Every structure is written in C-alpha cells, then in structure tokens.
Kinemage of the C-alpha trace (Angstrom):
@kinemage 1
@onewidth
@group {chain A} dominant
@subgroup {mainchain}
@vectorlist {calphas} color= white
{ca met a 1} P -2.218 19.923 8.813
{ca pro a 2} L -0.819 19.261 5.319
{ca ile a 3} L 2.483 17.333 6.743
{ca ile a 4} L 1.637 13.852 7.597
{ca val a 5} L 4.284 11.986 9.571
{ca asn a 6} L 4.789 7.892 8.652
{ca leu a 7} L 7.391 7.580 11.703
{ca asp a 8} L 4.876 4.758 13.230
{ca val a 9} L 4.637 3.059 9.431
{ca met a 10} L 8.745 2.849 9.111
{ca met a 11} L 9.098 1.608 12.800
{ca ala a 12} L 6.652 -1.068 12.028
{ca lys a 13} L 8.495 -2.405 8.569
{ca arg a 14} L 11.486 -2.198 10.282
{ca lys a 15} L 10.318 -4.219 13.600
{ca ile a 16} L 11.864 -1.408 16.177
{ca ser a 17} L 10.094 -0.397 19.006
{ca leu a 18} L 10.203 3.141 20.487
{ca asn a 19} L 12.320 2.838 23.249
{ca glu a 20} L 14.881 1.028 21.106
{ca leu a 21} L 14.726 3.857 18.080
{ca ser a 22} L 14.722 6.498 21.089
{ca glu a 23} L 18.242 4.787 22.775
{ca arg a 24} L 19.939 4.768 18.854
{ca val a 25} L 18.921 8.349 18.113
{ca asn a 26} L 19.315 9.926 21.549
{ca leu a 27} L 15.934 11.435 21.922
{ca thr a 28} L 13.503 11.289 24.853
{ca leu a 29} L 10.373 9.033 24.994
{ca ser a 30} L 8.336 11.926 25.175
{ca asn a 31} L 9.985 13.842 21.771
{ca leu a 32} L 10.132 11.005 19.910
{ca ser a 33} L 6.425 10.204 20.707
{ca ile a 34} L 5.122 13.592 19.865
{ca leu a 35} L 7.113 13.318 16.363
{ca lys a 36} L 5.801 10.012 15.777
{ca thr a 37} L 2.248 11.160 16.750
{ca gly a 38} L 2.477 13.863 14.452
{ca lys a 39} L 2.279 16.740 17.211
{ca ala a 40} L 5.340 18.138 16.530
{ca lys a 41} L 5.788 21.947 14.981
{ca ala a 42} L 9.388 21.470 13.868
{ca ile a 43} L 12.083 18.702 13.334
{ca arg a 44} L 15.967 19.423 13.266
{ca phe a 45} L 17.579 18.209 10.218
{ca ser a 46} L 19.898 16.239 12.188
{ca thr a 47} L 17.418 14.456 14.522
{ca leu a 48} L 16.014 13.656 11.258
{ca glu a 49} L 19.028 12.358 9.930
{ca ala a 50} L 19.515 10.323 13.138
{ca ile a 51} L 16.042 8.334 12.949
{ca cys a 52} L 16.721 8.069 8.868
{ca lys a 53} L 20.174 6.346 9.887
{ca ala a 54} L 18.784 4.330 12.645
{ca leu a 55} L 16.117 3.166 10.376
{ca asp a 56} L 17.813 2.713 7.118
{ca cys a 57} L 15.423 5.184 5.161
{ca gln a 58} L 15.178 8.404 3.567
{ca pro a 59} L 13.328 11.599 4.835
{ca gly a 60} L 10.482 11.254 2.396
{ca asp a 61} L 9.512 8.091 3.559
{ca ile a 62} L 8.901 9.581 7.050
{ca leu a 63} L 7.498 12.979 5.868
{ca glu a 64} L 4.748 13.681 3.608
{ca tyr a 65} L 2.990 16.416 1.973
{ca val a 66} L -0.617 16.344 1.215
{ca asn a 67} L -2.638 18.855 -0.271
{ca glu a 68} L -5.557 19.577 1.882
{ca glu a 69} L -7.260 21.550 -0.736
{ca lys a 70} L -7.518 18.363 -2.712
{ca glu a 71} L -9.321 16.642 -0.479
C-alpha cells in the first residue's frame, strides 16, 4: 500500500505507550493497534486530529505516501 503509517515512530519519539495514547485519544487498543500496524483501511479526520494533538505533531509526521512504481 502506498500510504505508510509512522504512528509507532512518533510514539517512540514522544515516549508514549499504546495504552496511554489510547486513553488520550479515546480509541480502543485494538483500533489503535490496527492503525499502528498499517492495516487500517481508513482514518477519520477527528481521530487523526486527536492523535496529532496527543503527540504534538502534524498529520505528515504520521502518514507518508510512497510511490510504489519508483521502488
């Protein structure tokens, strides 16, 4: 998939656990885990906003587009 989710990288930079982030953004551990592993098919803007607020980052810090044709 050409969209890479770097949530785990941002969590490591901010030294925050999945449990703590789950509580801060009011999202279940399973849904947050699906997003973190890149298996999510979609994300709501409200969820992305909450994650960015909790991690003090920009959406581009979490989501990355990779052109598969160039690889």
